[in-house]
C-alpha positions, 0 to 999 in steps of 0.5 A, a space after each residue: 515472522 518474515 518482515 517482508 510478509 509483515 510489510 505486505 500485510 501493512 500494505 494490504 491493510 492500508 489499501 483496505 483502509 483507503 478503499 473504505 475511506 472512499 466508501 465512508 463519504 467523508 466519515 458520514 457512513 459508520 461501517 466504512 469509517 470504522 474499517 478505515 480507522 481499524 485498517 490504518 491502525 493495523 497498517 501503521 502497527 505492522 509497518 512499525 514492526 517492519 522498521 525494526 529490520 527493513 530500512 525506513 527508506 526501503 520500507 516506505 518506497 515499497 509501501 508507497 509504490 505497491 500501495 499506489 498501484 493497488 489503490 489504483 487497481 482497487 479504484 478501477 475494480 470497486 469504483 469504476 475509475 478509469 485507468 488510461 494508458 499513461 496510468 498503466 505505464 506509470 504503474 508498470 514503472 512503479 512496479 519496476 522501481 520496486 523490483 529494482 530496489 529489492 533486487 539490485 539495491 545493497 541498502 535493503 535488508 534481507 
């Protein structure tokens, strides 16, 4: 299977888990707590699979960068958190960095 799709799945699972973590209210609500635990298990399993092919530095940079942007957007969409202009510019820079890393870096595995 395509390692980049698996990495994407790991990112999505992590975003779901982190969003549920907020909803778990300190693990005091059962359903969001279970979603958090299962989501993180899936996320780390899928991430571990990608590390067979994608260098760890590249995989983690993409994981953390894309995950950060998606979590900020999830916080905005699900929890009404505000995103000011600095946050939007910062997310744009993160996305730009991930693109530069993938398009121009010779250290990434294709």
